[in-house]
N, C-alpha and C positions, 0 to 999 in steps of 0.2 A: 703223457699226455694229461690235460687239467682241464677242467670248464672253461680254462679261458680258449680252447680251441676254437669252441663257439662263441666266447665271450660273452657279451652283453644280448648279443642276439638270441642265444638259446633262452636267455630270461624274457626277453620281451617276447617271444612264442609262445609263453608258460599254458596262455589261454588256447592256441590251437593245439597244444599238445593235451591238455586235459579232456577238450573236444573229441580226441581221437582213442584217449584210454577207454570209450566202452567197446571200441571198435576192436582194440586188443586183445581185452579180456574175452570178448564175446566169441573171438576165433582161435585164441590160444597163441601161446610166443612162436611156436612154431609154425605159422602162417604168418606173420607179422612181415617179413622180407616179401614173399610174394604179392602180398596187398602192396606195398610200399613199390615195388618194382615191377606193378603193373600199370604205373601211371606215366605219363609222358614226362621226360626231362623237361618241357615246357612249363608243367606247373612248378616245378621246382624255382625254375628261374622267376615266374611269375611272383612265388612265394618271397623271394628277394628283389623285385621290383626291378628284375631285369627283362627287358625287352625281346623277343625271340630274334633271335640272330637273321640278319639279311647278308647276301652274298657280298655285298658292297660296304655296310656300313654294320656294327653292331657295339653292343654294351658289355662293359666287363666292370667288376667290382674292385674298389680301388683303394680301400680300407677293411680293416678288419669288422665283421658281421656285415659285409657289406654295406658299409654307412655312407658309402662314398660311390655313386657309380661314374663311369667316363663312358663317353661315345668315341668310338676308334673306326679306323681304317687302315688297311693295308695298301701301301702301293704294288703298282703291276710287278714291279722287280721283289718285292717280299713274297708276292704270292708264288713267282717262279721258282723260288729259294724254296717255297715248301712244295710245290710239286715236285721237286726234284729227288726230294725226299722217299717219293712214292713211286721213284723210278730204276731199277724196272720194278713193275706190279707188281706185289707180293705172289708167291705162287702157293702159298696156305697161309690159314689165320695165325699162325705163330710169327712169320715173318711179319706179318700186318701189325701185330700187337708192338713189335720190334718199331716200325715205321714211326705207329701212331703217338710213341712216347717220344721219339725225338722231335715230332711235329709239334706236339705238345709245348715242350724245351723251348722249340725256337719261337712258338707263338708267345711265351712269356717274354723273349727278348724283347721282342717288336711291341709287345703292349708296355712292359717298363718303360721303355723308351720315350712313348707317349704320354701315359699318365703317372710318371713318378714312381714307379712299385720295382725299379731295375736292383733296388739294394736291400728288397724283401729277402729276409734270411730263412732258414729252413724250421720247422717247426713254428715257435711263437718265440723264439730268441733274440729279435729285431724290436720287442715290443716297447722298450725304454731307449731304443738307439736314436729316436725321433725322425726316422726315417719310416716312409709309408709301409707299413706292415700287413700281412694278408695271414688270415687265419685259414681254418679249415674249413669255414662257411664261405669265404669268399673264393677260396682255392678249388673247391667243389665246383662252386658256380662259373667261373671263370674256364676249368677244363671242361665241364659241360659244354658252353659255349663253342670251345674249340672243337669238339668231336661233332658237334651239329654243323660248324662251318666244313668241317672235312668232309663230313658225309652230301654236305650239298654241293660240294664240288666231286661227287662221285670218286675220292679218294680212297674211300673206304668201302669194300665190298664184301668182306668176311664179318662185319662186326655192325652193330648198331647201337647207338647211344641209349641209355635207358635212365631211369630216375636213379639219383644219387643212392649210394648206402649210407646205413647211419648205425653205428653201434653204441651202447651203452646203456640202453633204457632197461633191458631185462637180463642183460650178461655180467652185470656187476663191472663194468668197465665206464672211466670218464667219456662222455659225448665226443664221439668224432666222426665226420663227413667225410664221403670221396665219391667224386665221379664216378661212372661206372660203363661197361660195353658189355653186350650180349653177342656171342659168337653166334650166327645165324645157323648154320649148320646143325650145330649140336643143341642149343640151348645153354652152354655154359656161359658164367657171369664172369664177369671182373671187374674187381676194383681197379681204378686209373686214379692214384693218390699223388698229387703234387703237393701237399702241406710239407712233407718229411725235408724236403731239400730246398736250398735257395733259389732264388730268379735264373730259369734258363738252365735247369739241370732236368734231367728227364727223369718224370714220375716213374713211381712200381707202378709194375701191371701184374696184380697176383688175383688168383682166384679168390673169388666174393668169399665163399666158404673159409676160407684160411685167413682173410682180411677181417672177416667176422670175429675170428677169435680171438683178435686182440694184435693181428701181424703187425710188426715194427721192424723195420730195414735196420735198426740199431745206429 
């Protein structure tokens, strides 16, 4: 990973980060994650100019840094395909996380066919390919949208979407972002990271603490 994960979008937000630094230092590094993840995931979308998703129409990033935004919708048949991924209904949180990963992958396929991101490659390996490539800012935003849409249809019951995770500021790592979920019964949190793989491949779903320490599927 490198600065290009967030691309120019990170640089443009330097002012926003500077405003947050007094908060970070006043509470200490150990409390940073709890502050960030007490915020609504909708705040993260607003940060990137993405409107709150509606059941029938929603916005997703179509370029790195979310510099381009597409308004999309799914057909009845596509929603039915997604619903089948949650049938039978998960018996526990572990099963539901597997269903979530498969649904996010399928939603990427649907999105890519509509907005030209179907050739998005894993990580940032497609930046020079001429195709529309998504970085971790765009991926975390789009996965957050996907999670919120699944929640709206009551297909996820053991988890809720939360404000995406970030690593890099205080852990001597390059900046990286990931969508995230919280297990309702336990409060345990997981990164749902779709940046590592190409369009249509299932994201990794790993414990947030593991992810923040630099998790990489290799």
